[in-house]
VEXDO-534653 format. One record per residue: x, y, z of N, C-alpha, C in turn. Coordinates in nm, 4 decimals. Layout:
<nodes>
(node (X; Y; Z); (X; Y; Z); (X; Y; Z))
...
</nodes>
This chain:
<nodes>
(node (-1.0088; -1.6041; -1.0100); (-0.9038; -1.5739; -0.9181); (-0.7820; -1.6056; -0.8814))
(node (-0.6656; -1.5230; -0.9661); (-0.5545; -1.5540; -0.9817); (-0.5247; -1.5459; -0.8014))
(node (-0.4351; -1.4453; -0.8172); (-0.4017; -1.4030; -0.6786); (-0.4616; -1.2711; -0.6291))
(node (-0.5230; -1.3747; -0.4574); (-0.6326; -1.3057; -0.4031); (-0.5565; -1.1663; -0.3312))
(node (-0.4580; -1.1700; -0.3108); (-0.3946; -1.0683; -0.2309); (-0.3318; -0.9200; -0.2970))
(node (-0.3342; -0.9810; -0.4507); (-0.3033; -0.8345; -0.5423); (-0.4476; -0.7847; -0.5204))
(node (-0.5703; -0.8674; -0.5417); (-0.6940; -0.8210; -0.5345); (-0.7588; -0.7416; -0.4625))
(node (-0.7286; -0.7637; -0.3178); (-0.7668; -0.7199; -0.1888); (-0.6917; -0.6135; -0.1525))
(node (-0.5603; -0.5756; -0.2249); (-0.4652; -0.4658; -0.2047); (-0.5529; -0.3877; -0.2762))
(node (-0.5235; -0.4055; -0.4061); (-0.5983; -0.3159; -0.5333); (-0.7244; -0.2818; -0.4744))
(node (-0.8312; -0.3267; -0.3784); (-0.9440; -0.2524; -0.3794); (-0.9299; -0.1784; -0.2450))
(node (-0.8278; -0.1942; -0.0768); (-0.8142; -0.1143; -0.0452); (-0.7574; 0.0056; -0.0860))
(node (-0.6312; 0.0202; -0.2025); (-0.6201; 0.1267; -0.2758); (-0.7525; 0.2265; -0.3052))
(node (-0.8142; 0.1612; -0.3851); (-0.9368; 0.2250; -0.4445); (-0.9926; 0.3161; -0.3371))
(node (-1.0212; 0.2734; -0.2376); (-1.1062; 0.2997; -0.1308); (-1.0108; 0.4277; -0.0731))
(node (-0.8934; 0.3713; -0.0672); (-0.8015; 0.5490; 0.0073); (-0.8214; 0.6388; -0.0878))
(node (-0.8297; 0.5887; -0.1978); (-0.8686; 0.6899; -0.2997); (-0.9663; 0.7686; -0.3093))
(node (-1.0575; 0.6932; -0.2787); (-1.2146; 0.7001; -0.2900); (-1.2460; 0.8282; -0.1351))
(node (-1.1608; 0.8173; -0.0272); (-1.0989; 0.8476; 0.0710); (-1.0630; 0.9996; 0.0520))
(node (-0.9473; 1.0143; -0.0289); (-0.8339; 1.1348; -0.0337); (-0.9592; 1.2218; -0.1375))
(node (-1.0676; 1.1563; -0.1880); (-1.1660; 1.2514; -0.2680); (-1.2329; 1.3383; -0.1727))
(node (-1.2945; 1.2526; -0.0973); (-1.3900; 1.2578; -0.0023); (-1.3346; 1.4040; 0.1444))
(node (-1.2318; 1.3588; 0.2032); (-1.1367; 1.3838; 0.3421); (-1.0372; 1.4727; 0.2834))
(node (-0.8792; 1.4069; 0.2747); (-0.8167; 1.4543; 0.2703); (-0.7433; 1.3563; 0.1756))
(node (-0.6268; 1.5018; 0.1232); (-0.5325; 1.3831; 0.0250); (-0.3911; 1.2985; 0.1020))
(node (-0.4174; 1.3121; 0.2390); (-0.3061; 1.1653; 0.2778); (-0.3219; 1.0655; 0.2811))
(node (-0.5026; 1.0412; 0.2419); (-0.5255; 0.9015; 0.2057); (-0.4545; 0.8476; 0.0855))
(node (-0.3947; 0.9406; 0.0103); (-0.2515; 0.8675; -0.1024); (-0.1315; 0.8132; -0.0388))
(node (-0.1470; 0.8583; 0.0506); (0.0267; 0.7824; 0.1195); (-0.0076; 0.6451; 0.0890))
(node (-0.0659; 0.5734; 0.1600); (-0.0810; 0.4145; 0.1420); (-0.1308; 0.3626; -0.0078))
(node (-0.1633; 0.4722; -0.0483); (-0.1486; 0.4012; -0.1757); (-0.0379; 0.3727; -0.2831))
(node (0.0472; 0.4568; -0.2573); (0.1609; 0.4414; -0.2990); (0.2211; 0.3449; -0.2735))
(node (0.1987; 0.2606; -0.1324); (0.2745; 0.1973; -0.0878); (0.2227; 0.0535; -0.1514))
(node (0.0984; 0.0809; -0.1231); (-0.0160; -0.0732; -0.1804); (0.0768; -0.0756; -0.3439))
(node (0.0519; -0.0144; -0.4111); (0.0675; -0.0231; -0.5669); (0.2523; -0.1091; -0.5569))
(node (0.3276; -0.0194; -0.4623); (0.5010; -0.0986; -0.4719); (0.4191; -0.2218; -0.4357))
(node (0.3733; -0.2698; -0.3204); (0.3629; -0.4233; -0.2748); (0.2901; -0.5001; -0.4110))
(node (0.1749; -0.4597; -0.5029); (0.1705; -0.5138; -0.5629); (0.2471; -0.5087; -0.6800))
(node (0.3356; -0.4332; -0.7552); (0.4358; -0.4791; -0.8610); (0.4567; -0.5645; -0.8044))
(node (0.5440; -0.5804; -0.6747); (0.6542; -0.6555; -0.6654); (0.6005; -0.7959; -0.6143))
(node (0.4572; -0.7897; -0.5812); (0.3981; -0.9197; -0.6026); (0.3877; -1.0054; -0.7521))
(node (0.3353; -0.8998; -0.8332); (0.2831; -0.9419; -0.9556); (0.4295; -1.0166; -1.0393))
(node (0.5126; -0.8836; -1.0009); (0.6573; -0.9540; -1.0806); (0.7291; -1.0507; -1.0253))
(node (0.7271; -1.1090; -0.9249); (0.8047; -1.2051; -0.8173); (0.7399; -1.3423; -0.8920))
(node (0.5999; -1.2999; -0.8959); (0.5202; -1.3613; -0.9620); (0.5373; -1.4476; -1.0985))
(node (0.5636; -1.3514; -1.2133); (0.6173; -1.3294; -1.3291); (0.7642; -1.4783; -1.3008))
(node (0.8575; -1.4135; -1.2424); (0.9984; -1.4464; -1.2251); (0.9885; -1.6013; -1.2050))
(node (0.8843; -1.6568; -1.1028); (0.8777; -1.7756; -1.0497); (0.8080; -1.8608; -1.1524))
(node (0.7224; -1.8074; -1.2584); (0.6883; -1.8904; -1.3299); (0.7933; -1.9644; -1.4604))
(node (0.8580; -1.8263; -1.4746); (0.9961; -1.8251; -1.5842); (1.0704; -1.9819; -1.5454))
(node (1.0898; -1.9614; -1.4027); (1.2100; -2.0492; -1.3431); (1.1515; -2.1648; -1.3217))
(node (1.0306; -2.2179; -1.3422); (0.9729; -2.3909; -1.3032); (0.9439; -2.4013; -1.4435))
(node (0.9358; -2.3282; -1.5355); (0.9404; -2.4253; -1.6591); (1.0736; -2.4343; -1.6963))
</nodes>
């Protein structure tokens, strides 16, 4: 596992998507924020690797 934070947030997002199908579409709102956080985390990791080399 390279990035545990991204994996955990992705699993939470998948759970929210499942809840949106079962209960209410409002569970999609946290998914948008989690996707934004994951992209920010992944792209900051790429920039840090380039600057270290």
